[in-house]
LUMDO-434611 format. One record per residue (C-alpha): residue in three letters; x, y, z. Coordinates in steps of 0.5 Angstrom, whole numbers, padded with zeros to 4 digits, always signed. Layout:
ALAXYZ;...
END
This chain:
MET+0000+0000+0000;ILE+0006+0005+0001;ALA+0009+0004-0005;THR+0002+0005-0009;THR+0000+0011-0005;ALA+0007+0014-0007;CYS+0006+0012-0014;LEU-0001+0016-0014;LEU+0002+0022-0011;ALA+0007+0022-0016;LEU+0002+0022-0021;ALA-0001+0029-0018;PHE-0001+0035-0023;SER+0001+0042-0021;ALA-0004+0047-0020;PRO-0004+0052-0027;ASP+0000+0058-0026;ALA-0003+0064-0023;GLN-0002+0068-0030;ALA-0005+0062-0034;PRO-0010+0065-0039;PRO-0017+0064-0039;LEU-0021+0058-0041;ILE-0023+0057-0048;ARG-0029+0053-0049;SER-0033+0050-0055;ALA-0039+0053-0057;ALA-0041+0047-0062;SER-0039+0042-0066;GLY-0035+0043-0072;THR-0027+0044-0074;TRP-0022+0047-0070;SER-0020+0052-0075;ASP-0027+0055-0075;PRO-0029+0061-0070;LYS-0036+0059-0070;THR-0034+0052-0066;TRP-0031+0057-0060;GLU-0034+0061-0055;GLY-0032+0068-0056;GLY-0031+0067-0064;ALA-0024+0066-0064;VAL-0020+0060-0065;PRO-0015+0058-0060;GLY-0008+0060-0061;ALA-0001+0059-0058;GLY-0001+0059-0050;ALA-0009+0057-0050;ARG-0013+0053-0045;VAL-0018+0049-0048;GLN-0024+0045-0047;VAL-0028+0041-0051;ARG-0035+0041-0048;GLU-0039+0035-0047;GLY-0044+0033-0053;HIS-0039+0037-0058;LYS-0035+0034-0063;VAL-0029+0038-0065;VAL-0025+0036-0071;TYR-0017+0038-0071;ASP-0016+0040-0078;LEU-0009+0044-0077;ALA-0002+0043-0078;ASP+0001+0048-0073;ASP+0007+0050-0069;GLY+0004+0054-0064;VAL+0004+0051-0057;ILE-0003+0050-0054;ARG-0002+0050-0046;SER-0008+0045-0045;ILE-0014+0041-0048;HIS-0019+0038-0043;VAL-0023+0033-0047;ALA-0030+0032-0044;GLY-0033+0031-0051;THR-0030+0029-0057;LEU-0023+0031-0060;ASP-0022+0028-0067;PHE-0016+0029-0072;ALA-0018+0030-0079;ARG-0016+0024-0084;ASP-0016+0028-0091;ARG-0010+0032-0089;ASP-0004+0032-0085;THR-0005+0035-0078;ARG+0000+0037-0072;LEU-0002+0039-0065;VAL+0003+0042-0060;VAL+0001+0042-0053;GLY+0003+0041-0046;LEU-0003+0037-0043;ILE-0009+0033-0046;LYS-0013+0030-0041;ILE-0019+0026-0043;GLN-0024+0026-0037;ALA-0032+0027-0036;GLY-0034+0033-0033;ASP-0032+0041-0033;ASP-0026+0040-0029;ALA-0020+0043-0034;SER-0015+0044-0029;GLU-0008+0041-0029;ASN-0008+0039-0022;GLY-0009+0033-0017;PHE-0013+0028-0022;ASP-0011+0021-0019;CYS-0016+0019-0024;GLU-0018+0012-0021;PHE-0021+0015-0015;HIS-0026+0019-0018;ALA-0027+0016-0025;PRO-0034+0013-0026;ALA-0033+0005-0025;ALA-0037+0004-0031;VAL-0040+0007-0037;GLU-0047+0005-0039;PRO-0048+0002-0046;GLY-0049+0008-0051;ALA-0048+0014-0046;PRO-0043+0019-0048;ARG-0035+0018-0046;PRO-0030+0023-0047;THR-0026+0021-0053;LEU-0019+0023-0057;THR-0019+0019-0063;VAL-0013+0020-0068;GLY-0016+0015-0073;THR-0020+0009-0071;ALA-0020+0002-0072;ASP-0025+0002-0078;GLU-0022+0009-0080;PRO-0015+0009-0079;ILE-0011+0016-0081;PRO-0010+0013-0088;ALA-0003+0012-0092;GLY+0000+0019-0095;LYS-0003+0023-0089;THR+0000+0024-0082;ALA-0002+0026-0075;THR+0003+0028-0070;ILE+0002+0030-0063;ARG+0008+0034-0060;LEU+0008+0034-0053;ALA+0012+0041-0051;TYR+0013+0043-0044;VAL+0010+0050-0042;GLU+0013+0054-0037;GLY+0009+0054-0030;MET+0007+0046-0031;ASP+0010+0041-0026;LYS+0016+0038-0030;GLU+0015+0031-0027;THR+0008+0030-0030;CYS+0008+0034-0036;PRO+0008+0035-0042;SER+0003+0029-0042;ILE-0003+0025-0045;ILE-0008+0022-0040;ASP-0014+0018-0041;CYS-0018+0019-0034;GLY-0024+0014-0036;GLY-0025+0016-0043;ARG-0023+0013-0049;MET-0016+0014-0053;GLU-0015+0012-0060;PHE-0009+0012-0064;HIS-0009+0008-0071;GLY-0004+0009-0077;ALA-0004+0006-0083;PRO-0003-0002-0082;MET+0003-0006-0085;PRO+0003-0013-0085;LYS+0009-0014-0082;THR+0013-0009-0077;TRP+0019-0013-0077;THR+0022-0019-0081;ARG+0029-0022-0081;LEU+0035-0021-0086;ALA+0034-0026-0092;ARG+0042-0025-0093;GLU+0048-0023-0089;ALA+0049-0015-0089;GLY+0056-0013-0089;ARG+0060-0008-0087;GLY+0060-0002-0092;GLU+0054-0004-0095;ALA+0048+0001-0096;VAL+0043-0005-0098;VAL+0039-0010-0094;VAL+0035-0016-0097;VAL+0029-0018-0093;PRO+0023-0022-0096;GLN+0018-0018-0100;ALA+0012-0020-0097;ASP+0014-0018-0090;ALA+0016-0011-0093;VAL+0009-0009-0096;GLY+0007-0002-0094;TRP+0015+0000-0092;LYS+0017+0006-0097;PRO+0022+0011-0098;GLY+0023+0015-0092;ASP+0022+0010-0087;GLN+0027+0009-0081;VAL+0029+0002-0080;LEU+0034-0001-0075;VAL+0038-0007-0077;ALA+0039-0011-0070;GLY+0046-0012-0068;THR+0049-0020-0068;THR+0056-0018-0065;ARG+0056-0020-0058;GLN+0060-0015-0054;VAL+0065-0017-0049;GLY+0065-0022-0043;TYR+0061-0021-0036;LYS+0067-0019-0032;ASN+0070-0013-0036;SER+0063-0011-0038;ARG+0059-0010-0031;THR+0058-0003-0031;HIS+0059-0002-0039;SER+0052-0001-0043;VAL+0051-0003-0050;ALA+0049+0004-0052;GLU+0057+0006-0051;ARG+0058+0002-0058;PRO+0052-0001-0060;ALA+0052-0006-0066;THR+0045-0005-0068;GLU+0044+0001-0073;THR+0039+0005-0076;ARG+0038+0008-0083;ARG+0033+0011-0087;VAL+0030+0008-0093;VAL+0032+0011-0100;LYS+0029+0006-0105;ILE+0026+0000-0105;SER+0026-0005-0111;PRO+0025-0013-0112;TYR+0031-0017-0112;ARG+0030-0022-0118;GLU+0037-0023-0119;LEU+0037-0027-0112;ASP+0030-0029-0111;GLU+0023-0026-0114;ARG+0021-0027-0107;MET+0026-0022-0104;THR+0026-0014-0103;ARG+0032-0010-0103;LEU+0032-0004-0098;PHE+0037+0001-0100;LEU+0040+0005-0095;ASP+0042+0013-0094;ALA+0049+0011-0091;PRO+0053+0004-0091;LEU+0053+0000-0085;GLU+0058+0000-0080;GLY+0058-0007-0078;ASP+0057-0014-0080;HIS+0050-0017-0079;ARG+0049-0024-0079;ALA+0044-0028-0083;GLU+0046-0036-0082;ALA+0041-0041-0082;ASP+0036-0040-0077;TYR+0041-0034-0074;ARG+0039-0028-0077;ALA+0039-0020-0075;GLU+0032-0017-0075;VAL+0030-0011-0079;ALA+0025-0007-0076;ASN+0021-0001-0079;LEU+0020+0005-0074;SER+0016+0010-0078;ARG+0009+0010-0077;ASN+0004+0016-0080;VAL+0001+0017-0073;VAL+0006+0020-0068;ILE+0006+0022-0061;GLU+0013+0025-0059;SER+0017+0030-0055;ALA+0018+0037-0057;ASP+0025+0037-0054;PRO+0028+0030-0053;ASP+0034+0033-0049;GLY+0030+0037-0045;VAL+0023+0036-0041;ARG+0020+0030-0044;GLY+0013+0027-0045;HIS+0009+0021-0043;THR+0002+0018-0044;MET-0002+0014-0039;TYR-0009+0010-0039;HIS-0012+0010-0032;ARG-0017+0005-0029;ASN-0024+0005-0033;SER-0021+0008-0039;SER-0022+0005-0046;GLY-0019+0005-0053;SER-0013+0001-0057;ILE-0007+0003-0061;SER-0005+0000-0068;TYR+0001+0002-0072;ALA+0003+0009-0068;GLU+0010+0011-0067;PHE+0012+0014-0060;ARG+0018+0017-0060;HIS+0023+0021-0055;LEU+0018+0020-0049;GLY+0019+0018-0042;LYS+0022+0021-0036;GLU+0028+0018-0034;GLY+0028+0016-0026;VAL+0021+0019-0025;LEU+0016+0013-0023;GLY+0010+0012-0027;LYS+0012+0017-0033;TYR+0013+0012-0038;ALA+0013+0012-0046;LEU+0006+0008-0046;HIS+0003+0006-0039;PHE-0003+0002-0037;HIS-0004+0005-0030;GLN-0007+0000-0025;ILE-0013-0002-0029;GLY-0014-0009-0027;GLU-0019-0012-0031;THR-0023-0005-0033;MET-0019-0005-0040;ARG-0020-0012-0042;GLY-0020-0013-0050;THR-0015-0007-0051;SER-0010-0008-0055;VAL-0003-0005-0058;VAL-0002-0007-0065;GLY+0004-0006-0069;ALA+0006+0000-0065;SER+0014+0003-0065;ILE+0016+0006-0059;TRP+0023+0008-0059;ASP+0028+0013-0056;SER+0025+0012-0049;LYS+0028+0015-0043;ASN+0023+0010-0038;ARG+0021+0004-0041;TRP+0017+0002-0048;ILE+0010-0001-0045;THR+0009-0002-0038;LEU+0003-0006-0036;HIS+0002-0004-0028;GLY-0004-0008-0025;ALA-0007-0010-0032;SER-0010-0016-0034;TYR-0013-0019-0041;LEU-0009-0014-0045;VAL-0006-0016-0052;ILE+0001-0013-0054;ARG+0003-0016-0061;ASP+0008-0014-0067;CYS+0010-0008-0063;VAL+0018-0006-0064;GLY+0021-0003-0058;TYR+0028+0000-0059;LYS+0033+0004-0054;SER+0030+0005-0047;VAL+0033+0006-0041;GLY+0031+0001-0036;HIS+0027-0005-0038;GLY+0023-0005-0044;PHE+0016-0009-0044;PHE+0015-0009-0037;LEU+0010-0012-0032;GLU+0010-0007-0026;ASP+0008-0010-0019;GLY+0007-0018-0020;THR-0001-0018-0020;GLU-0001-0018-0028;THR-0004-0024-0031;ARG-0007-0027-0037;ASN-0004-0021-0042;ILE-0002-0023-0049;LEU+0005-0021-0051;ASP+0006-0024-0058;GLY+0011-0023-0064;ASN+0014-0017-0061;LEU+0021-0014-0062;ALA+0026-0011-0056;VAL+0032-0008-0058;MET+0037-0005-0053;ALA+0033-0004-0047;LEU+0039-0001-0043;ARG+0041-0001-0036;GLY+0038+0005-0031;LYS+0037+0006-0024;PRO+0032+0003-0019;LEU+0026+0008-0019;PRO+0024+0012-0013;ALA+0019+0009-0009;GLN+0018+0003-0014;VAL+0013-0002-0012;LEU+0018-0008-0013;PRO+0024-0006-0009;PHE+0029-0012-0011;ASP+0028-0009-0019;LYS+0035-0006-0021;ASN+0032-0004-0027;LEU+0039-0006-0031;GLY+0035-0007-0038;SER+0031-0013-0040;GLY+0027-0014-0046;PHE+0022-0017-0043;TRP+0021-0017-0035;TRP+0016-0019-0030;SER+0015-0022-0023;ASN+0008-0026-0025;SER+0009-0031-0030;LEU+0001-0033-0031;ASN+0002-0029-0038;SER+0003-0031-0045;PHE+0010-0030-0048;THR+0010-0032-0056;ASN+0014-0031-0062;ASN+0018-0025-0059;SER+0025-0023-0060;ALA+0030-0020-0056;ALA+0037-0017-0058;GLU+0043-0013-0055;CYS+0040-0011-0049;ASP+0044-0009-0043;GLN+0042-0015-0038;ASP+0037-0020-0041;GLY+0032-0022-0046;TYR+0027-0025-0042;ARG+0027-0024-0034;PHE+0023-0027-0029;GLU+0025-0024-0022;VAL+0022-0025-0015;PHE+0027-0023-0009;VAL+0024-0024-0002;GLY+0026-0020+0003;ASP+0024-0016+0009;ASP+0021-0010+0004;PHE+0017-0015+0000;LYS+0013-0021+0001;PRO+0011-0025-0005;GLU+0004-0027-0003;LEU+0000-0022-0008;PRO-0008-0021-0010;VAL-0008-0025-0016;LEU-0014-0026-0021;GLN-0017-0033-0020;PRO-0021-0037-0026;ASP-0028-0035-0023;GLY-0026-0027-0023;ARG-0024-0027-0015;ARG-0018-0025-0013;LYS-0014-0029-0008;ALA-0007-0028-0004;VAL-0002-0033-0008;ASP+0005-0033-0008;VAL+0007-0031-0015;ARG+0013-0035-0015;THR+0009-0041-0016;LEU+0005-0039-0022;PRO+0007-0042-0028;PHE+0007-0039-0035;ILE+0000-0039-0039;ARG+0005-0040-0045;PHE+0012-0039-0047;ASP+0013-0041-0054;ASP+0018-0040-0060;ASN+0021-0034-0057;GLU+0028-0032-0058;ALA+0034-0028-0055;HIS+0041-0026-0058;CYS+0047-0022-0057;MET+0046-0021-0049;ARG+0052-0019-0045;PHE+0048-0023-0039;PHE+0042-0028-0040;GLY+0038-0030-0046;LEU+0033-0033-0041;ASN+0033-0032-0034;LEU+0028-0036-0030;GLY+0028-0033-0023;GLY+0035-0033-0022;PHE+0041-0029-0020;ASN+0040-0022-0018;ASP+0047-0019-0020;GLY+0046-0012-0019;GLY+0053-0010-0016;VAL+0056-0004-0019;PRO+0061+0000-0016;ALA+0058+0006-0013;LYS+0063+0011-0015;PRO+0069+0011-0019;GLY+0075+0008-0016;GLU+0072+0005-0010;LYS+0071-0002-0008;ALA+0064-0005-0010;GLU+0060-0008-0005;ALA+0059-0015-0006;THR+0054-0017-0011;PRO+0048-0022-0008;VAL+0051-0027-0013;ALA+0058-0026-0009;LYS+0055-0026-0002;ALA+0050-0032-0004;MET+0056-0036-0007;GLU+0060-0035+0000;GLU+0054-0038+0004;TYR+0054-0044-0001;LYS+0061-0045+0001;GLU+0060-0044+0008;ASN+0054-0049+0009;GLY+0057-0055+0005;GLY+0054-0053-0002;ARG+0047-0054+0001;ARG+0045-0047+0001;ARG+0040-0044-0004;VAL+0043-0039-0008;GLU+0037-0037-0012;ASP+0033-0031-0012;VAL+0026-0035-0011;GLU+0029-0039-0005;GLY+0027-0046-0008;VAL+0020-0044-0009;GLY+0016-0045-0015;PRO+0010-0049-0019;ASP+0009-0056-0017;SER+0010-0062-0021;LYS+0003-0062-0024;HIS+0004-0054-0026;PRO+0011-0053-0028;PHE+0014-0048-0032;LEU+0013-0050-0040;ILE+0019-0047-0044;ARG+0017-0049-0052;ARG+0022-0048-0058;PHE+0027-0043-0054;ARG+0033-0040-0058;ALA+0039-0037-0056;TRP+0045-0035-0060;ASP+0051-0030-0059;THR+0049-0030-0052;HIS+0054-0030-0046;TRP+0049-0034-0041;ALA+0044-0037-0046;PHE+0039-0040-0040;HIS+0039-0040-0033;ALA+0034-0042-0028;GLY+0033-0041-0021;SER+0026-0044-0020;PRO+0024-0051-0019;SER+0019-0055-0024;VAL+0022-0053-0031;ARG+0020-0057-0037;VAL+0024-0055-0043;ASP+0021-0058-0050;GLY+0026-0055-0055;MET+0032-0051-0054;ASP+0037-0049-0059;ILE+0043-0045-0056;TYR+0048-0043-0061;ASP+0055-0040-0061;SER+0054-0037-0054;GLN+0059-0037-0048;TYR+0055-0042-0044;GLY+0049-0046-0045;VAL+0045-0048-0039;TRP+0049-0044-0034;ARG+0048-0046-0026;CYS+0041-0048-0026;VAL+0038-0051-0020;LEU+0036-0057-0023;ASP+0030-0059-0018;ARG+0025-0062-0022;HIS+0028-0060-0029;GLU+0027-0064-0035;TYR+0030-0063-0042;ALA+0028-0065-0049;ASP+0030-0064-0055;LEU+0036-0059-0053;ARG+0041-0057-0058;MET+0047-0054-0057;GLU+0053-0052-0062;LYS+0059-0048-0062;ILE+0059-0047-0054;ILE+0065-0043-0052;SER+0066-0045-0045;ARG+0061-0050-0042;GLY+0054-0053-0045;ILE+0052-0055-0038;PHE+0056-0051-0033;PHE+0055-0052-0025;PRO+0048-0055-0024;ARG+0046-0054-0017;PRO+0041-0058-0013;GLY+0035-0054-0010;LEU+0031-0055-0003;ALA+0029-0062-0005;LYS+0033-0068-0002;PRO+0034-0074-0006;ASP+0029-0078-0003;GLU+0024-0073-0005;MET+0025-0072-0012;VAL+0019-0073-0017;LEU+0018-0073-0024;LEU+0014-0068-0027;ASN+0007-0070-0029;PRO+0004-0064-0032;VAL-0004-0063-0032;ASP-0008-0058-0036;ASP-0013-0056-0031;PHE-0013-0048-0032;PRO-0019-0045-0037;PRO-0017-0041-0043;SER-0017-0034-0043;THR-0021-0030-0049;VAL-0020-0023-0051;VAL-0025-0019-0055;THR-0021-0014-0059;TYR-0026-0012-0064;VAL-0033-0011-0065;GLY-0036-0008-0071;PRO-0041-0008-0077;LYS-0039-0013-0083;ASP-0042-0007-0087;ALA-0043+0000-0084;ARG-0049+0001-0089;ASP-0053-0004-0087;PRO-0055-0004-0079;SER-0059-0010-0079;GLY-0053-0014-0082;PRO-0048-0019-0078;LEU-0043-0016-0073;VAL-0036-0018-0074;VAL-0032-0020-0068;ARG-0025-0021-0067;GLY-0020-0023-0061;SER-0015-0027-0058;CYS-0014-0033-0054;ALA-0009-0036-0049;ASP-0008-0043-0046;ASP-0003-0047-0043;GLY-0006-0053-0047;ASP-0010-0054-0054;VAL-0016-0050-0055;ARG-0022-0054-0057;ARG-0026-0048-0059;VAL-0028-0041-0058;VAL-0036-0039-0058;VAL-0039-0032-0059;ASN-0046-0032-0058;ASP-0047-0039-0059;HIS-0043-0038-0066;GLU-0036-0042-0066;ALA-0031-0038-0068;ARG-0026-0040-0074;GLU-0018-0040-0073;LEU-0014-0034-0076;ARG-0008-0037-0073;PRO-0006-0044-0070;ASN-0009-0045-0063;PHE-0014-0039-0063;ALA-0008-0034-0062;GLU-0013-0030-0067;TRP-0020-0032-0069;GLU-0026-0029-0072;VAL-0033-0030-0072;GLU-0040-0027-0075;VAL-0046-0026-0071;PRO-0053-0023-0072;SER-0054-0016-0070;VAL-0061-0016-0069;GLY-0064-0016-0062;VAL-0057-0017-0059;ALA-0055-0013-0053;GLY-0048-0015-0053;VAL-0043-0021-0055;GLU-0040-0026-0050;ALA-0034-0030-0052;ARG-0032-0036-0048;ALA-0027-0041-0050;GLU-0026-0049-0048;ASP-0020-0053-0049;GLU-0018-0060-0051;ALA-0018-0062-0043;GLY-0025-0060-0042;ASN-0023-0053-0038;VAL-0029-0048-0040;GLU-0027-0041-0039;LYS-0031-0038-0032;THR-0031-0031-0034;PRO-0033-0030-0041;HIS-0031-0023-0044;ARG-0038-0019-0045;ILE-0039-0013-0049;PRO-0045-0009-0050;VAL-0046-0008-0057;ALA-0047+0000-0056;ALA-0040+0001-0053;GLY-0038+0002-0060;ALA-0033-0001-0066;ASP-0027-0002-0061;GLY-0031-0007-0057;ARG-0031-0003-0051;
END
């Protein structure tokens, strides 16, 4: 409670400057540029405080560099789709009511608990799922600090129980892998043609590093940012590469590459497109940066938008994109195809959030962990097909919820594994590709309120919770770990140059280990983990060009397919308590394939074989509800969503209609249902073991096409 209170206090906004201009309010619906839209008949200009009143829809239709101080959206603010737009602003607050102040809104305390179907909701739309900002047009929100605002909280975009949507032109793939090696001095990369559809000259692309930096002992205080192997370039031309293969495309770059980028068998550098036509950015990346946040009971989704130069370094809660203590209130929200780069504080933070879908996003350069689950109560979220490149070491944040987190830069970081991690890739991060961490001490106890299948919450030791799914993930070029599952917390670095560093937790633990005859546990989770019927299941994990490919301090681990290639160590210092490995492949291991396996807490006569059972029901998330034909209100509804389960999903049923798989195991699905006489949709899943979802996703149709 102390940490949560501190977080809420940190989110409070300062009062507006005493000399702030009077509020300009909308007089009617209309375009921003039309004087008749505003009380007083004057279009808001630089320095203005603006309020879009309830019941009014204002279409922003300008490309203006004048800095608007603040905009309170109580009605609807919609960005035009027929032209380029640009808004420079200090604060956008989406919140019901008449309070246009800049101070003291801890939204979860007073936002409405629910919105009645059909009731108006304050709304900011920069494109919608059905009508994104079209290719060839751009929409930019530039967050600029205005004198008199609180630098810790502004500039920002904050959704306090309203609806916030950002949708750019879709692209089939946001990232891919090299089709052939890209060498030093070359100004061209080759990728599969189908993966580059929608990419265009002028786009900024990254080519991930495939050269691991120096070893552990010489690099504990070093960051990959000092000499990165990952490179970014602008595309100047795109053309087919018929000489090699008509299915390949060449991306011609604005400058030659400075290093080699591997494309050898299954070990290939990622190539990602960072550019989108919907952009949220800081006006002064080297000065006061902006951030974005959804609060509890908000709604809205994001697709193919770019979040750049955001995040306030060292400030709790001020992340590039932050879902703050939303619980299950935003079930169905998705972030798809977003680009989040050059963040001084995370890429995407899920704080106390459940049932979100984060898919096909690209994160590049963050201070601290990139895709970050903040407080250990996050469950049933789907992180699928995301790319994490250069999550960099930072410092622990003040009053952070989990005191043991050293914030040393993991692509994906969590303290509650009951989520789905599939098809993700992490490259050249300072610490880990993937890290599960729980360090028990006087300042943290692991029994947290965890959502149960029946919808209630129960205190559970989060160390005992397995994955919903951990399949087909990859990590490369890590200076430390590819995958660290509940293992060493090595945060020891010298406090000051020239001073002797305090012994790290690893060093201290090893001394205790030796002093107690090799029976002292040294793993962070203290030998506590899932039971033999619900082990951690890791399927088809790949780690290459990494220092320590895989480490587990947790007991009860089953590995079905692990490919470790060209790494310093393979399976490193794992606590082999109820561990089972199948289809383990290691090649070009420099030091040891399996190094220093350690016993856990179980005594030899207590060892048991794993016997996994599937008694956990699937989780469905409806991400879209809309008419098949907008011209026919009596026609069918199209419903789309995602499903996650630890086993095989038998079916997803929506209003008694079975959905069809768009991807295996109903990872994505779609169904048409009648609209006439239907008040809402209900989606429920069942798996092959007979487990039926107890908390289906229910959505009133009147909530709108975004499904919420």
